[in-house]
C-alpha positions in Angstrom: 8.7 -5.3 9.3 6.6 -8.2 7.8 4.2 -6.0 6.5 6.6 -3.2 5.5 8.3 -5.5 3.1 5.1 -6.4 0.9 4.3 -2.3 0.1 7.9 -1.5 -0.4 8.3 -4.3 -2.8 4.7 -3.1 -4.3 6.1 0.6 -4.7 9.4 -0.4 -6.1 7.8 -2.7 -9.0 5.3 0.2 -9.5 8.2 2.8 -9.7 9.9 0.4 -12.4 7.5 0.1 -14.5 6.5 3.6 -14.4 10.0 4.4 -15.0 9.9 2.2 -18.8 6.7 3.7 -19.6 7.9 7.2 -19.1 11.2 6.5 -20.7 9.3 5.0 -23.8 6.7 8.3 -23.7 9.4 10.9 -23.2 11.8 9.4 -25.8 8.9 9.2 -28.3 8.6 13.2 -27.8 12.2 13.4 -28.3 13.3 14.9 -24.8 16.8 15.1 -25.1 18.9 12.9 -22.5 16.1 10.5 -22.6 16.5 7.0 -23.7 13.8 4.2 -23.8 14.3 0.9 -22.2 11.5 -0.1 -24.6 13.7 -0.2 -27.5 16.1 -2.9 -29.1 19.0 -1.1 -27.5 17.4 -0.5 -24.3 16.2 -4.3 -23.6 19.6 -5.1 -25.0 21.3 -3.0 -22.5 19.1 -4.3 -19.3 19.6 -7.7 -19.8 23.7 -7.1 -20.2 23.7 -5.1 -17.5 21.6 -6.5 -15.2 24.0 -7.9 -12.5 26.1 -4.2 -12.9 23.3 -2.6 -11.2 23.6 -5.2 -8.6 27.1 -5.2 -7.9 28.1 -2.8 -5.1 30.1 -2.7 -1.7 26.2 -2.1 -0.1 25.3 -5.5 -1.4 28.5 -7.4 0.4 28.4 -5.1 3.6 24.2 -6.2 3.7 25.3 -9.5 3.1 28.2 -9.6 6.0 25.9 -7.7 8.3 23.1 -10.3 8.0 26.2 -12.9 9.0 27.1 -11.4 12.0 23.3 -10.4 13.1 22.8 -14.2 12.5 25.5 -14.9 14.9 24.7 -12.6 17.7 21.3 -13.7 17.5 21.9 -17.6 17.9 24.8 -16.9 20.4 22.6 -15.9 23.5 24.2 -12.8 24.0 21.1 -10.5 23.9 19.1 -12.7 26.4 20.6 -10.9 29.4 21.2 -14.2 32.1 22.9 -13.2 35.0 24.2 -16.5 35.8 28.1 -17.9 36.3 27.8 -19.2 32.7 27.1 -15.8 31.6 29.8 -14.0 33.1 32.5 -16.7 32.1 31.5 -16.7 28.3 31.5 -13.0 28.3 35.2 -13.3 29.6 36.5 -15.7 27.2 35.0 -14.0 24.1 36.7 -10.6 25.2 39.8 -12.4 25.9 39.3 -13.7 22.0 38.4 -10.2 20.9 41.5 -8.3 22.3 44.3 -10.5 19.6 42.1 -9.4 17.0 41.7 -5.6 18.3 45.6 -5.5 18.8 46.5 -6.9 15.3 44.1 -4.6 13.7 45.6 -1.5 16.0 48.8 -2.7 14.6 47.7 -2.5 11.0 46.3 0.8 11.2 47.5 3.3 14.4 51.3 2.5 14.0 53.5 5.4 11.7 54.0 3.8 8.2 51.0 0.7 9.0 50.0 -1.4 6.4 46.0 -0.3 6.0 47.1 3.4 6.3 46.4 5.7 2.9 49.6 6.7 1.2 49.5 9.9 2.9 49.4 8.0 6.4 45.9 8.6 7.6 43.1 6.7 8.0 40.9 9.0 5.7 40.3 6.9 2.4 42.4 4.2 3.5 42.4 0.4 2.7 41.1 0.4 6.4 38.5 2.7 5.8 37.3 0.7 2.9 37.2 -1.9 5.0 35.7 -0.8 7.8 32.5 -2.7 7.6 33.9 -6.0 7.2 36.2 -5.7 9.9 33.3 -5.0 12.0 31.7 -7.7 10.9 34.1 -10.1 11.2 34.7 -8.8 15.0 31.2 -9.4 15.8 31.2 -12.8 14.4 34.3 -13.8 16.4 32.7 -12.4 19.6 29.5 -13.8 19.0 30.9 -17.3 18.3 33.3 -17.3 21.0 30.7 -16.2 23.5 28.0 -18.6 21.8 31.0 -21.5 22.4 31.6 -20.5 25.8 28.1 -20.2 27.1 27.5 -23.8 25.4 24.9 -22.1 23.1 26.7 -23.5 20.2 29.0 -26.7 20.2 29.8 -27.7 16.8 31.2 -26.1 13.6 27.6 -27.2 12.5 25.9 -24.7 14.7 28.1 -21.8 14.1 27.1 -22.3 10.1 23.6 -22.7 11.0 24.2 -19.2 13.1 25.4 -18.0 10.0 23.1 -18.9 7.4 20.3 -18.0 9.7 21.2 -14.2 9.7 20.6 -14.8 5.7 17.5 -16.1 6.3 16.5 -13.4 8.5 17.9 -10.6 6.2 16.6 -12.8 2.9 13.6 -9.8 3.0 15.8 -7.0 2.4 18.3 -8.4 0.2 15.2 -9.0 -1.9 14.5 -5.1 -1.7 18.0 -4.8 -2.5 17.6 -6.2 -5.6 14.7 -4.4 -7.1 15.9 -0.9 -5.6 19.2 -1.1 -7.1 17.5 -2.4 -10.4 15.1 0.8 -10.1 18.2 2.9 -9.6 20.3 1.2 -12.0 17.2 1.7 -14.9 17.3 5.2 -13.6 20.6 6.2 -14.5 20.3 4.5 -18.0 17.2 6.2 -18.8 17.9 9.6 -17.7 21.9 9.4 -19.2 
């Protein structure tokens, strides 16, 4: 993965530069439906809409999944230890996860549940829109409970460090996301 990030970064930067130059050439040739990013209007658009291109649920999902992955990594669950501490910690984590799953079930499975759509289904409901955050929070809850019960995490500082550690692990992906989102946003402006 460490070797792939610089290559992906280079490809995205080159593609963005080619898009900018191509937009200039095609707009100079008066191709219909092409706007140049190198005009006053294009430069103003780029600066005014830079953050708009980054705003998406995908970014939020990437951040939440990174935090959850940090919790899983730090709690020691994936280390496959077969001692009594592992079994006890697993039981405690499952015991804490059950009320979470029960609440989610009550909010989604009962008739007229709060998180169902207006038609009473899970399709295109508030729950389906929040599925990734709900899953990530469940993974975080389970991992932190396991980490506390197994004594791999012993303080709020350890929990916070695990969550931040996940963001550190995902930093290269976040950088690639920024470049890819800007390329797609630029393409939508140029060829609209």
